[in-house]
ZAMARGU-4260 file (C-alpha; in steps of 0.2 Angstrom, whole numbers, plus 5000, padded with zeros to 4 digits):
<rodrens>
0) 5000/5000/5000 | 5006/5018/4996 | 5010/5028/5011 | 5002/5045/5007 | 5007/5061/5014
5) 4999/5079/5015 | 5004/5097/5019 | 4994/5105/5033 | 4996/5116/5049 | 4991/5105/5064
10) 4980/5113/5077 | 4985/5111/5095 | 4974/5098/5104 | 4977/5082/5113 | 4978/5065/5105
15) 4962/5054/5104 | 4956/5039/5096 | 4973/5032/5090 | 4968/5014/5092 | 4952/5016/5081
20) 4961/5025/5067 | 4974/5011/5067 | 4961/4998/5066 | 4952/5008/5052 | 4969/5008/5043
25) 4972/4990/5044 | 4954/4986/5039 | 4957/4997/5023 | 4973/4987/5019 | 4963/4971/5020
30) 4949/4978/5010 | 4961/4983/4996 | 4973/4968/4996 | 4959/4955/4996 | 4955/4960/4979
35) 4971/4968/4973 | 4978/4952/4965 | 4961/4947/4957 | 4956/4964/4949 | 4966/4960/4933
40) 4958/4943/4931 | 4941/4951/4935 | 4943/4964/4921 | 4950/4950/4909 | 4932/4943/4909
45) 4927/4958/4899 | 4942/4964/4890 | 4959/4958/4883 | 4975/4956/4893 | 4982/4971/4884
50) 4967/4982/4887 | 4968/4978/4906 | 4984/4989/4906 | 4974/5003/4898 | 4961/5003/4911
55) 4974/5004/4925 | 4983/5018/4915 | 4966/5028/4914 | 4962/5025/4933 | 4980/5030/4939
60) 4980/5046/4928 | 4964/5051/4936 | 4971/5048/4953 | 4986/5059/4949 | 4974/5073/4943
65) 4963/5072/4959 | 4979/5072/4970 | 4985/5088/4963 | 4968/5096/4968 | 4965/5087/4984
70) 4969/5101/4996 | 4956/5112/4988 | 4943/5099/4990 | 4948/5096/5008 | 4947/5114/5011
75) 4929/5115/5005 | 4922/5098/5010 | 4932/5093/5025 | 4941/5077/5028 | 4927/5069/5038
80) 4914/5072/5024 | 4926/5068/5010 | 4931/5051/5018 | 4913/5046/5021 | 4909/5050/5003
85) 4923/5040/4996 | 4920/5025/5008 | 4902/5025/5002 | 4907/5026/4984 | 4920/5012/4986
90) 4907/5001/4995 | 4895/5003/4981 | 4908/5000/4968 | 4915/4984/4975 | 4898/4978/4979
95) 4893/4981/4961 | 4909/4972/4955 | 4904/4956/4965 | 4889/4954/4953 | 4894/4964/4937
100) 4891/4954/4921 | 4895/4967/4907 | 4909/4978/4902 | 4899/4994/4903 | 4896/4990/4922
105) 4912/4982/4927 | 4925/4995/4920 | 4917/5010/4928 | 4915/5002/4945 | 4933/4996/4944
110) 4939/5014/4940 | 4929/5021/4955 | 4937/5008/4966 | 4955/5010/4959 | 4953/5029/4962
115) 4945/5030/4978 | 4956/5018/4988 | 4972/5029/4988 | 4962/5044/4992 | 4954/5035/5007
120) 4972/5030/5013 | 4977/5048/5011 | 4962/5054/5021 | 4965/5041/5035 | 4983/5047/5036
125) 4976/5065/5039 | 4966/5058/5054 | 4981/5048/5060 | 4993/5063/5060 | 4980/5073/5069
130) 4979/5060/5083 | 4998/5058/5084 | 5000/5077/5086 | 5017/5085/5089 | 5022/5072/5102
135) 5031/5059/5092 | 5042/5052/5107 | 5033/5035/5107 | 5028/5034/5089 | 5043/5024/5082
140) 5038/5008/5091 | 5020/5010/5087 | 5024/5013/5068 | 5036/4998/5068 | 5022/4987/5075
145) 5010/4994/5063 | 5021/4990/5049 | 5024/4972/5054 | 5005/4970/5056 | 5002/4978/5039
150) 5014/4967/5031 | 5006/4952/5038 | 4989/4957/5033 | 4996/4960/5015 | 5002/4942/5016
155) 4986/4934/5022 | 4974/4944/5011 | 4978/4935/4994 | 4977/4918/5003 | 4960/4922/5010
160) 4955/4929/4993 | 4960/4913/4984 | 4950/4903/4996 | 4934/4913/4992 | 4936/4911/4974
165) 4925/4897/4966 | 4938/4884/4961 | 4927/4876/4948 | 4920/4892/4939 | 4933/4905/4944
170) 4919/4916/4951 | 4925/4931/4961 | 4909/4936/4969 | 4913/4930/4987 | 4930/4939/4987
175) 4922/4956/4982 | 4908/4954/4994 | 4920/4951/5009 | 4930/4966/5003 | 4914/4977/5003
180) 4908/4971/5020 | 4926/4976/5027 | 4921/4994/5023 | 4906/4994/5035 | 4916/4994/5051
185) 4928/5008/5044 | 4912/5018/5041 | 4906/5015/5058 | 4923/5020/5066 | 4923/5036/5055
190) 4905/5041/5061 | 4907/5036/5079 | 4924/5044/5083 | 4928/5057/5070 | 4911/5066/5066
195) 4917/5081/5075 | 4935/5081/5067 | 4942/5098/5067 | 4951/5101/5050 | 4969/5108/5050
200) 4974/5121/5037 | 4977/5112/5020 | 4990/5119/5009 | 4990/5117/4990 | 5004/5107/4981
205) 5015/5118/4971 | 5020/5106/4957 | 5033/5118/4949 | 5041/5120/4966 | 5042/5102/4969
210) 5049/5098/4952 | 5062/5112/4954 | 5068/5104/4970 | 5067/5087/4963 | 5079/5092/4949
215) 5091/5103/4959 | 5094/5090/4973 | 5104/5076/4966 | 5101/5063/4980 | 5082/5067/4980
220) 5081/5065/4961 | 5090/5048/4961 | 5081/5041/4975 | 5064/5046/4968 | 5069/5037/4952
225) 5074/5022/4961 | 5057/5022/4971 | 5048/5025/4954 | 5056/5009/4947 | 5051/4999/4962
230) 5033/5005/4960 | 5033/4999/4942 | 5038/4982/4948 | 5024/4982/4960 | 5012/4987/4946
235) 5018/4972/4936 | 5016/4960/4951 | 4999/4965/4955 | 4991/4967/4938 | 5000/4954/4927
240) 5007/4940/4939 | 4990/4933/4943 | 4985/4932/4925 | 5002/4924/4921 | 5002/4911/4935
245) 4984/4906/4933 | 4981/4907/4915 | 4999/4903/4907 | 5007/4893/4920 | 4991/4884/4926
250) 4991/4887/4945 | 4974/4886/4953 | 4968/4901/4963 | 4971/4891/4979 | 4989/4887/4974
255) 4991/4905/4969 | 4985/4911/4986 | 4998/4900/4994 | 5012/4906/4983 | 5008/4924/4987
260) 5006/4921/5006 | 5024/4915/5006 | 5030/4928/4994 | 5023/4942/5005 | 5030/4935/5021
265) 5047/4942/5015 | 5040/4959/5021 | 5035/4953/5038 | 5052/4945/5041 | 5063/4958/5033
270) 5057/4976/5032 | 5058/4981/5051 | 5076/4973/5053 | 5082/4981/5036 | 5076/4998/5043
275) 5086/4996/5059 | 5102/4990/5050 | 5101/5005/5038 | 5099/5017/5053 | 5113/5010/5064
280) 5126/5001/5053 | 5128/5002/5034 | 5116/5015/5028 | 5104/5013/5013 | 5115/5014/4997
285) 5122/4997/4998 | 5106/4988/5003 | 5096/4998/4990 | 5108/4992/4976 | 5108/4974/4982
290) 5089/4974/4982 | 5088/4980/4964 | 5101/4966/4960 | 5090/4953/4968 | 5075/4960/4959
295) 5083/4959/4942 | 5089/4941/4944 | 5073/4934/4952 | 5060/4943/4941 | 5070/4937/4925
300) 5068/4919/4932 | 5049/4921/4930 | 5051/4921/4911 | 5059/4904/4910 | 5051/4894/4923
305) 5037/4884/4916 | 5033/4871/4929 | 5017/4873/4939 | 5025/4869/4956 | 5019/4878/4971
310) 5035/4876/4979 | 5046/4883/4965 | 5035/4898/4962 | 5034/4901/4981 | 5053/4902/4981
315) 5054/4913/4966 | 5041/4925/4972 | 5048/4926/4989 | 5065/4931/4981 | 5057/4945/4972
320) 5049/4951/4988 | 5066/4950/4997 | 5073/4962/4984 | 5058/4973/4985 | 5059/4974/5004
325) 5077/4980/5003 | 5072/4993/4990 | 5056/4999/4998 | 5063/5002/5016 | 5079/5010/5010
330) 5071/5022/4997 | 5059/5028/5010 | 5072/5029/5023 | 5084/5038/5012 | 5072/5050/5005
335) 5066/5056/5022 | 5083/5058/5028 | 5086/5070/5014 | 5071/5080/5018 | 5064/5091/5032
340) 5047/5098/5036 | 5051/5113/5025 | 5051/5101/5010 | 5033/5098/5011 | 5031/5101/4992
345) 5043/5087/4987 | 5036/5075/5000 | 5019/5077/4992 | 5026/5075/4975 | 5035/5059/4981
350) 5018/5052/4987 | 5011/5052/4969 | 5025/5040/4963 | 5013/5025/4964 | 5000/5031/4952
355) 5013/5039/4941 | 5022/5022/4940 | 5005/5013/4937 | 5002/5025/4922 | 5020/5022/4915
360) 5021/5004/4919 | 5004/4999/4912 | 5008/5008/4896 | 5025/4999/4895 | 5017/4982/4899
365) 5003/4985/4886 | 5015/4990/4873 | 5027/4975/4877 | 5012/4963/4876 | 5008/4969/4858
370) 5024/4963/4852 | 5031/4950/4864 | 5025/4933/4872 | 5018/4935/4889 | 5033/4927/4898
375) 5045/4940/4891 | 5036/4954/4900 | 5046/4949/4915 | 5062/4951/4906 | 5057/4968/4901
380) 5052/4972/4920 | 5069/4964/4926 | 5078/4976/4913 | 5071/4991/4922 | 5081/4986/4938
385) 5097/4989/4929 | 5096/5008/4927 | 5089/5008/4945 | 5105/5001/4951 | 5115/5015/4943
390) 5103/5028/4951 | 5108/5020/4967 | 5126/5022/4963 | 5124/5041/4961 | 5117/5044/4978
395) 5128/5049/4993 | 5128/5036/5007 | 5122/5040/5024 | 5135/5030/5033
</rodrens>
């Protein structure tokens, strides 16, 4: 899940309702992840594999556009009302997807879901920052625990989703119903605890200022590009890997769920220790480059392995997530070591990396699939990791 950020002046009042907002955040992650790996297969019922990338491109481009104006919307509507509206829209969209039987119904509903989820994550982050307040003395341990729980939910969700799919017909109804139902307690938490939320002062994103800072500060420029490549990897994994493993390789959805559970466990095991090592021992540069090397090698394996073995694919996918763990933690850590609270514009720009990468990644993947066999898409993806290693070489180490 993307970790969104925002720019605002926080009012002075005590912390409250921290546990409910953590619960809401974890429920939202479960809601999104339980359908994340089946969305592309859902769309493929109505459109071609190549066109799936086009739909993701359109949705991600709209997300970027909305993010650029989100402060204006928050100023007029308020975070409570906007979050409630988005939750209801997402609930209606996912519920509709559970029973959609035509292209003209399925695609618009999916676009609403694709656009609304990152916006809801953003809005919940606003609530969370308000709860934390200016006293961050005990936040590190909480965030470390939250990161571990989040990673475990990210691992468990695809496994649960695969068990909800009808193995004989491939019907996705139950998975989307569960995803929709998960939004109900989030709505209840919002209404019960945050109806009287006092909005901070939201500031507009100055895109030109962010781009200027991005270009002039070499370290920020290269770590941004490295993070961008990582997000393109995530895009391919979420959108195209389920299609490849279930359609081309021949894994059942139950087997796919097992594979993804073991793959995602790499985050649970590694991300927190990697952050500690980066802070106390060797810095981010070496581990970031090593992560991209692991990604380049392990993703390329996916093009040549043809056996439908759960064990083999679990090992391969686990290796890809080991590389991704190294890169994700170190790019985030390095970026925020290079910025301060006065760099709010560049931080906001950093947070649209994911939808921007989905736009570019979906376009690249769609183009590749027009001319190459499906398996070679992973060679194309692996090749992106090579320039990312050179981006890493150009940053100054923190140790």
